[in-house]
VEXNUZA-292644 format. One record per residue (C-alpha): y, z, x. Coordinates in pm, whole numbers, padded with zeros to 5 digits, always signed. Each point is the difference from the previous one (the first is absolute). Example, Ala and Ser with C-alpha at 12.3 -4.5 7.8 and 13.67 -1.06 7.14 Angstrom:
2
-00450+00780+01230
+00344-00066+00137
***
This chain:
859
+06931+12159+02879
+00323-00192+00035
+00035-00305+00220
+00293+00171+00175
-00229+00280+00124
-00249-00255+00132
+00268-00195+00184
+00151+00317+00144
-00340+00120+00116
-00075-00328+00175
+00331+00001+00181
-00054+00364+00095
-00339-00081+00154
+00148-00298+00183
+00282+00219+00128
-00250+00248+00140
-00164-00282+00192
+00323-00148+00132
+00181+00321+00094
+00363-00015-00115
+00082-00091-00359
-00059-00363-00085
+00358-00071-00102
+00121+00115+00344
-00177-00274+00191
-00160-00245-00245
+00163-00300-00154
-00252-00285-00029
-00247+00008-00287
-00310-00214+00011
-00204-00115-00300
-00291-00242-00015
-00221-00174-00253
-00343-00110+00127
-00235-00213-00214
-00346-00130+00089
-00162-00237-00251
-00352-00110+00086
-00226+00036-00306
+00053-00351-00139
-00262-00130-00245
+00012-00344+00162
-00092+00145+00339
+00055+00351+00135
+00197+00041+00324
-00136+00252+00250
+00314+00104+00187
+00311+00039-00226
-00077+00355-00119
-00087+00113+00352
+00309-00172+00140
+00218+00171-00258
-00152+00338+00087
+00059-00059+00372
+00364-00105-00047
+00062+00284-00249
-00105+00271+00244
+00190-00170+00284
+00315+00005-00213
-00068+00362-00099
-00006+00091+00367
+00332-00184+00046
+00166+00218-00265
-00032-00222-00309
-00051+00138-00348
-00291-00230-00082
-00122-00098-00345
-00311-00215+00009
-00282-00134-00212
-00279-00255+00006
-00138-00259-00241
+00286-00005-00250
-00003-00220-00308
+00302-00195-00120
+00161+00268-00215
-00059+00280+00251
+00125-00204+00295
+00313-00107-00185
+00070+00358-00110
-00058+00130+00353
+00253-00247+00139
+00251+00102-00268
-00061+00366+00078
+00060-00060+00371
+00326-00182-00073
+00116+00297-00208
-00096+00236+00281
+00191-00209+00254
+00304-00011-00225
+00003+00381-00020
-00057+00056+00372
+00349-00073+00127
+00163-00238+00251
-00171+00153+00305
-00346-00103-00122
-00240-00238+00173
-00239-00160-00252
-00332-00143+00124
-00239-00207-00215
-00346-00104+00123
-00228-00215-00212
-00351-00108+00101
-00202-00229-00224
+00028-00350-00139
+00337-00172+00007
+00084-00348-00129
+00289-00241+00024
+00095-00215-00296
+00294-00243-00011
+00187+00178+00277
-00060+00358-00124
-00245+00262+00133
-00219+00202-00236
-00206+00320+00027
-00337-00025-00174
-00128+00306-00195
-00374+00063-00014
-00025-00099-00367
+00183-00333+00039
-00173-00299-00154
+00131-00313+00170
-00217-00296-00100
+00260-00271+00064
+00329-00035+00183
+00216+00063-00308
-00154+00349-00039
+00160+00134+00319
+00343+00098-00141
-00168+00143-00311
-00269+00216+00163
+00161+00099+00334
+00314+00198+00087
+00286-00184+00167
+00109+00150+00330
+00368-00062-00063
-00022+00236-00298
-00041+00273+00263
+00212-00114+00295
+00307-00107-00199
+00048+00331-00185
-00079+00182+00322
+00269-00200+00181
+00262+00102-00256
-00056+00372+00066
+00227+00172+00254
-00270+00082+00255
+00004+00028+00377
-00282-00253+00052
-00275-00172-00194
-00331-00108+00155
-00249-00208-00200
-00333-00081+00167
-00255-00231-00166
-00355-00005+00135
-00087-00258-00264
-00027-00348+00159
-00369-00060-00069
-00231-00272-00123
+00011+00040-00379
-00268-00082-00257
+00247-00070-00281
+00127-00310-00183
-00303-00225+00021
+00160-00251-00236
+00338-00168-00015
+00215-00083+00300
-00123+00179+00315
+00188+00309+00115
+00149+00006+00348
-00164+00251+00231
+00152+00323+00124
+00350+00116-00089
+00325-00190-00034
+00280+00033+00254
+00266+00249-00109
+00342+00110+00117
+00059+00376-00008
+00304+00150-00164
+00256+00183+00217
-00140+00332+00115
-00360-00111-00061
-00304-00106+00202
-00287-00206-00138
-00326-00034+00192
-00316-00203-00071
-00340+00046+00160
-00014-00378+00058
+00264-00267+00057
+00144-00160-00315
-00239-00256-00143
-00300+00128+00203
-00283+00242-00076
-00169+00275+00201
-00370+00072+00052
-00168+00289-00178
-00084+00313+00197
-00305+00223-00016
+00129+00355-00053
+00371-00047+00071
+00218-00305+00040
+00131-00083+00346
+00356+00005-00133
-00028+00353-00143
-00146+00147+00319
+00263-00176+00213
+00281+00126-00226
-00131+00358+00009
-00041-00019+00380
+00355-00121+00064
+00154+00254-00238
-00173+00282+00189
+00118-00124+00340
+00344+00138-00075
+00343-00112+00111
-00035-00358-00125
+00278-00159-00208
-00110-00205-00298
+00025-00343+00167
-00182+00114+00314
-00268+00170-00208
-00084-00304-00212
+00010-00232+00303
-00265+00218+00164
-00196+00002-00327
-00003-00382+00011
-00134-00007+00357
-00267+00262-00071
-00115-00162-00326
-00022-00343+00160
-00200+00149+00285
-00241+00186-00232
-00065-00307-00218
-00022-00257+00280
+00314-00175-00119
-00124-00038-00359
+00278+00224-00136
+00367-00022+00104
+00212+00260-00186
+00361-00071-00094
+00307+00208-00078
+00367-00055-00074
+00252+00281+00023
+00360+00061-00101
-00009+00374+00063
+00317+00087+00189
-00039+00377+00039
-00223+00137+00279
-00335+00130-00121
-00293+00163+00182
-00323+00120-00158
-00053+00242+00290
+00206+00100+00304
-00117+00038+00358
+00100+00330+00154
+00123+00058+00353
-00358+00084+00103
-00114-00357-00072
-00117-00201+00302
+00223-00289+00103
-00065-00326-00179
-00118-00237+00273
-00099-00302-00207
+00209-00315+00015
-00012-00089-00369
+00374-00058-00008
-00049-00300+00231
-00201-00178-00268
+00305+00008-00224
+00285-00055+00246
-00128-00202+00295
+00019-00383-00024
-00335-00147-00093
+00012-00238+00296
-00006+00306+00224
-00358+00086-00108
-00328-00168+00068
-00168-00170-00295
-00199+00306-00118
+00291+00243+00014
+00232-00265-00145
-00227-00021-00306
+00022+00379-00042
+00379-00019+00035
+00021-00270-00270
-00230+00203-00226
+00211+00313+00052
+00320-00180-00099
-00171-00188-00286
+00285-00247-00043
+00017-00376-00025
+00207-00007+00321
-00253+00210+00189
-00294-00222-00094
+00198-00315+00079
+00096+00140+00341
-00368+00053+00076
-00086-00357-00095
+00288-00128+00214
-00119+00203+00300
-00378-00049-00035
-00067-00305-00222
-00337-00071+00160
-00140+00354+00010
-00298+00074-00230
+00202+00275-00171
+00252-00265-00112
-00244-00095-00276
+00005+00353-00140
+00379+00013+00024
+00029-00329-00190
-00214+00144-00281
+00221+00310-00028
+00314-00213+00018
-00134-00239-00265
-00066+00285-00247
+00344+00151+00059
+00182-00332-00038
-00182-00074-00325
+00076+00351-00136
+00372-00048+00075
+00008-00343-00166
-00174+00135-00310
+00230+00302-00030
+00310-00219+00015
-00153-00230-00261
-00090+00289-00231
+00346+00155+00036
+00165-00332-00090
-00247-00042-00291
+00096-00359-00088
-00211-00314-00038
+00171-00143+00309
-00108+00305+00201
-00365-00032-00103
+00000-00375+00062
+00141+00074+00343
-00279+00250+00069
-00270-00244-00112
+00161-00263+00220
-00063+00218+00305
-00325+00166-00110
-00180-00215-00260
-00320+00201+00056
+00166+00325+00106
-00092+00352-00111
+00276+00002-00263
-00057-00351-00137
-00156+00156-00311
+00303+00224-00053
+00235-00297+00045
-00188-00213-00255
-00013+00295-00241
+00380+00036+00019
+00050-00376-00041
-00211+00016-00314
+00221+00285-00118
+00304-00226+00046
-00186-00279-00186
+00045-00254+00281
-00246-00218+00186
-00175+00116+00313
+00114-00311+00184
+00371+00001+00088
+00233-00277-00115
+00105-00271+00239
+00326+00178+00075
+00057+00377-00022
+00194+00259+00199
-00259+00150+00233
+00036+00367+00088
+00133+00068+00350
-00221+00261+00165
+00085+00236+00285
-00301-00120+00202
-00087-00355+00104
-00303-00180-00142
-00336+00095+00152
-00127-00215+00286
-00334-00176-00051
-00191+00253+00214
+00110+00283-00236
-00066-00150-00341
-00379+00020+00040
+00010+00382-00010
+00166+00024-00342
-00182-00271-00196
-00196+00259-00200
+00083+00270-00260
-00103+00291+00225
+00094+00030+00367
-00234+00224+00202
+00039+00010+00377
-00371+00078+00047
-00104-00309-00198
-00259-00183+00215
+00154-00330-00108
+00302+00071+00219
-00207+00075+00313
+00277+00220+00139
-00053+00159+00341
-00023+00381+00007
+00324+00181+00080
+00031+00184+00332
-00048+00378+00008
+00313+00209+00019
+00038+00145+00353
+00042+00375+00023
+00334-00050+00171
+00132-00126-00334
-00199+00209-00251
-00220+00305+00070
-00365-00025-00108
-00085+00117-00350
-00097+00369-00019
-00371+00065-00011
+00002+00169-00340
+00150-00315-00157
-00262-00221+00163
-00283+00186-00174
+00178+00153-00301
-00262+00133-00243
+00037-00089-00369
+00120+00285-00222
-00229+00179-00245
-00002-00147-00351
+00282+00137-00218
-00091+00289-00228
+00226-00088-00291
+00121-00312-00171
+00312-00167+00145
+00009+00249+00294
+00033-00162+00343
-00274+00052+00260
+00074+00249+00278
-00088-00140+00346
-00025+00217+00309
+00350+00078+00116
+00043-00046+00374
+00301+00175+00155
+00310-00149+00150
+00057+00068+00372
+00144+00344+00081
+00329-00156+00111
+00050-00169-00339
+00178+00193-00275
+00153-00062-00339
+00380-00037+00025
+00174+00331-00060
+00238-00158-00251
-00280-00092-00244
-00018+00213-00315
-00341+00179+00001
-00239-00165-00249
-00228+00190-00241
-00244+00207+00203
-00353-00131+00052
-00266+00034+00264
+00097-00320+00185
+00374+00046+00042
-00044+00353+00139
-00268-00113+00249
+00147-00318+00149
-00123+00101+00351
-00349+00103-00116
-00306-00186-00125
-00066+00045-00373
-00339-00082-00155
-00030+00037-00378
-00327-00004-00192
+00086-00026-00370
-00363+00043-00108
-00036+00342+00163
+00367+00092-00051
+00041+00074+00369
+00258-00087+00263
-00039+00027+00376
+00314+00023+00211
-00052-00026+00376
+00263+00037+00268
+00017-00237+00300
-00173+00274+00200
-00296+00002-00242
+00087+00326-00175
-00059+00039-00373
+00321+00079-00189
+00076+00103-00359
+00105-00293-00220
+00340+00155-00067
+00197+00197+00259
+00082+00363-00079
+00368-00098-00027
-00085-00190-00320
-00237+00254-00157
+00227+00303+00051
+00330+00083-00155
+00007-00242-00293
+00189+00122-00306
-00213+00165-00266
-00002-00085-00367
+00180+00226-00243
-00230+00204-00228
-00021-00116-00360
+00215+00176-00255
-00175+00299-00151
-00300-00026+00230
-00111+00223+00284
+00129-00073+00346
-00258-00177+00221
-00150+00177+00297
+00151-00068+00344
-00126-00333+00132
-00001-00179+00331
+00241-00278+00085
-00251-00272-00086
-00086+00166-00329
+00368+00019-00085
+00043-00366+00086
-00300-00097-00216
+00121+00205-00291
+00357-00123+00025
-00069-00365+00087
-00331-00122-00144
+00089-00369+00037
+00086+00036+00368
-00313+00208+00059
-00214-00269-00160
+00151-00258+00234
-00069+00225+00297
-00359+00052-00112
-00060-00370-00058
+00174-00114+00324
+00031-00344-00162
+00314-00187-00098
+00135+00111-00336
-00083-00227-00293
+00276-00171-00196
+00055+00150-00343
-00111-00327-00157
-00334+00021+00182
-00045+00362-00109
+00068-00095-00362
-00236-00296+00023
-00274+00223+00139
+00049+00249-00284
-00027-00281-00254
-00322-00123+00155
-00132+00355+00005
+00065+00035-00371
-00217-00304-00074
-00371+00053-00074
-00223-00073+00300
-00151-00310-00161
+00343-00135-00093
+00168+00047+00338
+00005-00344+00154
-00044-00010+00376
+00313-00084+00192
-00177-00252+00218
-00333-00120+00125
-00121-00004+00353
-00029+00269+00263
+00275+00249+00060
+00179-00024+00335
-00169+00226+00246
-00316+00039-00211
-00341-00086+00152
-00126-00352-00039
-00196-00050-00317
+00147+00300-00185
+00156-00067-00340
+00366+00052-00066
+00083+00367-00048
+00257-00011-00277
+00081+00338-00151
-00175+00206+00264
-00003+00379-00039
+00257+00199+00189
-00081+00237+00287
-00199+00295-00127
-00088-00163-00333
-00362-00117-00045
-00046-00348-00139
-00124-00059-00350
-00374+00031-00026
-00063+00275+00251
+00148+00220+00267
+00161-00153+00302
-00212-00028+00316
+00068+00258+00260
+00215-00125+00286
+00081+00236+00281
+00325-00028+00188
+00008-00085+00371
+00011+00274+00258
+00343+00159+00006
+00100-00148-00333
+00249+00185-00216
-00079-00033-00372
+00274-00148-00210
+00156+00228-00255
-00201-00006-00322
+00196+00022-00322
+00145+00349-00007
-00162+00120+00326
+00133+00182+00304
-00133-00057+00351
-00188+00284+00163
+00191+00228+00232
-00030-00064+00377
-00333+00126+00122
-00141+00037-00349
-00302-00215-00073
-00005+00074-00372
+00065-00294-00230
+00347-00064-00129
+00110+00210-00291
+00118-00163-00319
+00341+00083-00136
-00037-00080-00365
-00332+00178-00072
-00108+00338+00144
-00338+00022+00173
-00294+00047-00235
-00331+00166+00071
-00276-00260-00012
-00288+00060-00235
-00318+00121+00162
-00244-00278+00060
+00253-00284-00023
+00158-00066+00337
+00364-00091-00033
-00014-00018-00382
+00249+00190-00213
-00132+00281-00219
-00133-00085-00342
+00021+00296-00232
-00291+00085-00231
+00222+00218-00212
+00296-00129-00193
+00236-00143+00257
+00359-00102+00020
+00183-00284+00171
+00013-00002+00381
+00254+00218+00174
+00348-00142+00009
+00201-00052+00317
+00250+00264+00109
+00343-00033-00150
+00215-00245+00190
-00286-00161+00197
+00007-00380+00015
-00328-00184+00073
+00016-00270+00264
-00052-00346-00155
-00282-00200+00149
+00089-00320+00189
+00074-00265-00256
+00058+00251-00284
+00317+00069-00193
+00128+00358-00020
+00029+00160-00339
+00332-00035-00175
+00231+00305-00015
-00121+00233-00268
-00340-00161-00023
-00285+00231+00089
-00264-00270+00003
-00146-00086+00338
+00122-00304+00190
-00147-00326-00118
-00204-00206+00239
+00078-00367+00034
-00302-00169+00150
-00285+00124-00221
-00017+00106-00367
-00041+00369-00080
-00356+00120+00020
-00162+00276-00197
-00142+00272+00224
-00373+00058-00038
-00168+00336+00016
-00212+00055+00307
+00186-00223+00241
+00118+00182+00312
+00375+00023+00030
+00067-00070-00370
+00243+00227-00187
-00140+00208-00287
-00004-00153-00342
+00233+00147-00258
-00236+00009-00298
-00005+00202-00316
-00128+00360+00019
-00373+00022-00017
-00245+00283-00062
-00259+00138+00237
-00337-00183+00005
-00293+00135-00203
-00267+00194+00192
-00253-00277-00057
+00228-00248+00172
+00051+00210+00315
-00317-00111+00188
+00084-00363-00065
+00355+00055+00118
-00116+00184+00311
-00244-00280+00085
+00267-00260-00051
+00244+00201+00209
-00259+00038+00276
-00069-00374+00000
+00368-00075+00007
+00054+00248+00282
-00285-00152+00201
+00132-00352-00056
+00350+00111+00090
-00121+00173+00317
-00200-00306+00100
+00298-00225-00067
+00219+00237+00200
-00242-00011+00293
-00009-00378-00015
+00376-00015-00007
+00019+00243+00289
-00242-00214+00199
+00196-00313-00084
+00323+00171+00090
-00146+00118+00331
-00124-00353+00072
+00335-00154-00088
+00181+00263+00205
-00221-00070+00301
+00061-00373-00042
+00372+00059-00026
-00006+00225+00307
-00177-00274+00191
+00252-00248-00136
+00283+00228+00108
-00150+00030+00347
-00041-00375+00015
+00360-00037-00115
+00114+00235+00276
-00201-00199+00253
+00152-00321-00132
+00342+00159+00022
-00065+00099+00361
-00129-00348+00073
+00303-00144-00171
+00227+00218+00213
-00186-00108+00310
+00025-00361-00108
+00367+00048-00073
+00055+00152+00343
-00198-00283+00155
+00202-00248-00201
+00320+00166+00115
-00119-00005+00359
-00103-00360-00040
+00334-00074-00158
+00181+00166+00290
-00219-00191+00244
+00072-00324-00181
+00367+00083+00000
-00014+00068+00374
-00192-00320+00056
+00247-00188-00212
+00284+00158+00197
-00169-00089+00328
-00061-00352-00120
+00360-00022-00109
+00111+00124+00340
-00232-00247+00170
+00131-00280-00217
+00353+00110+00077
-00078+00010+00372
-00166-00341-00017
+00295-00138-00189
+00237+00152+00256
-00203-00146+00288
-00010-00337-00172
+00371+00019-00057
+00058+00083+00366
-00220-00291+00106
+00189-00229-00232
+00328+00122+00141
-00127-00046+00361
-00119-00352-00080
+00332-00080-00158
+00182+00139+00304
-00221-00203+00236
+00056-00308-00208
+00372+00058+00006
-00005+00048+00377
-00204-00319+00046
+00240-00191-00215
+00294+00139+00191
-00164-00089+00333
-00074-00349-00123
+00355-00042-00119
+00134+00125+00331
-00230-00234+00191
+00107-00292-00212
+00361+00094+00053
-00050+00018+00378
-00179-00335+00004
+00277-00158-00200
+00259+00147+00229
-00190-00123+00309
-00031-00348-00151
+00368-00001-00074
+00078+00110+00353
-00225-00267+00150
+00155-00264-00220
+00347+00114+00101
-00098-00002+00365
-00148-00346-00027
+00310-00121-00172
+00213+00149+00271
-00213-00156+00271
+00010-00339-00172
+00375+00024-00034
+00038+00094+00363
-00223-00287+00109
+00195-00245-00213
+00322+00130+00146
-00135-00031+00346
-00107-00358-00058
+00335-00082-00147
+00169+00146+00301
-00225-00191+00231
+00068-00327-00176
+00368+00062+00016
+00013+00043+00383
+00093-00320+00219
-00274-00131+00226
+00055+00011+00378
-00045-00329+00200
-00342-00044+00146
-00035-00100+00371
-00157-00343+00067
-00344-00001+00146
-00079-00367-00008
+00164-00347-00020
+00316+00019-00191
+00069-00242-00276
+00250-00268+00071
+00330+00052-00166
+00133-00311-00160
+00358-00049-00077
+00089+00001-00359
-00049-00333-00165
+00273-00165-00157
-00043-00264-00255
-00006-00345+00143
-00082+00103+00355
-00308-00131+00168
-00139+00345+00101
-00038+00107-00364
-00234-00273-00080
***
């Protein structure tokens, strides 16, 4: 079957789902690579595989063509990255490429590295030899003419590597994205995140915000930072840097969406001084910039949260200084770094580079120090970065807990994310786990301009709940109203193009749409049956190579429990695929939950609606079971031939994790996870053995054969009854579990309604409080204005009184002057008047004649 027929069939099925032809309304293609590495020999990680499975199905729902794998070694991981780059190069300029990696990541001398599961890093110098440099992915990706590139690393963790040599700095190194790219870390540069139980807080927050719909990239990752910090109690502060210029939305909100009443935009745009201390901290965390944190410290230097802000600011300042030093890559730059941070996280890297330059660690008396973009750290910051690993939950720091995010800024986390169950263990090597898919809201849709991805159960049920049980090969699809639905809509299973009959062979019988699709597109049908992200070709090849090895020679990929496996269970490397019993005995019976739809077995068709008969196989016609052997194929006593061949033109459906047969090859598809097993006679469900013709038994041997047959029949019947009882018990347990799940769903809906009502009540209370504060402020303002007016009036009255007093004093002084002048004038006039003679009232004086000199009367 040609690749062109497969591609055409996939686009035809996607066109049936979308309505009009894809080229009439689609332009944006979406591809994704999702890796989860957790099975490390030095210490297994519980969450990366589960996180990768959760993000993979979220991206599938958003219209991405997802390729994913778990626990890749060095060669397979490097080949998978190369394969993804080739796929991106062939996708065209309207492609959005998304890369998600969960596992161990390291920074070494300014570069970030992805750690494969087989990496052996005993000392610091082993990092560039055993790990894969991140720039080997992002730089070639940046050179491709793509619409946007998004690289997300959930890899800033405490690492058990490099126990000798110079210590490695913790977390990941600060990076600058290329134009048209976004780079996101689960923790701020130079810091590490705590380990989760089943899923990491960052993965659940990222999946939640993608499903909200209508969020641009910057808004989405800002909300992811707030949610992750809230879930981890401030221990984890994600970081992102973006240079994506084109608009991009994972999902769109339709016109039926309720109005967005939260005030998240205020955290980004409103001045920090306009908030109280708790909301100001959230605003600084949302912006995640040096300026934002400094504004908080300027506004609230004495608040308890200032200590936490100083720790975040100290880590960011040190990361910037180290990046500028590493970019300069000169002895002067590293001396300058050691001058600011002699015991900083990157002191080991700086000394390692100085040794490379063959210069002393101590700087000379005079050298040209590097001029940094940030000032030196104040003394109250330096204490937070005097260690190789910075962890905000370190008890040494004694940081106060961050405030919860009010619902007016960020809605509460959905209930199904709060208690998200771990996925079942994977059924094949390298295959990602399949968590329960929870639907997006009904008012959230994929953008109409997105090219439909390859069809699978998730991306055709984005508004329904999908539960997959790989062990029982069953899938349960439930609508929001609680109705059980088929895994694939009729629009997908009807009308697919049929395969052309082989040359010279008989024409196949008329088949249904699904049968035609299986026959024409076996690879796509296998992906639909598996419902998991497709494996990279390198992982498929690696699995085939491991399968070809003898069982005793196949080295385990890792030690430690598998993600999602029960505590105490050994690692399940090379597990059998669905429907294949493990080596050493038949598989235990596992009944599907009530309402479950069995996944398509290799080469099987689902039963018709209303028909309770088991699915019919396509490749092999039904055979009459031998009497006395339930479910066993007939074993001829006369000379027999090989089993019946499949009808001409029929293509068996490959099992999940198996490779289809090459064109012209009539051998069955090869399984990847377990080596081929030789069927044994007498095991129920085994195909007949193709042995050489044999003769009929001698009469003397017939009683012995009959007795043996009777014993085998009795044992088989007893085993069948036991399996039936076990199946009935498991089915009853699953029915009870389904009922409990429905009750939990109802309780969750009630809790969600109560939370919404509480949120509305809080919003009303907040509005009332705001109105009261506004009224109080208005009243206070009025009182202030009245007091000012009274004060002004008093001052005016006082001034007028003083003016009147002064005028009165002036008038009195003028009057007194006038009176004094008049009195003086009067006196002068009186003095100037001649005096009148006074009458004599007594003896008059005697008048003497005038004396003349010499006369006697003058003597």
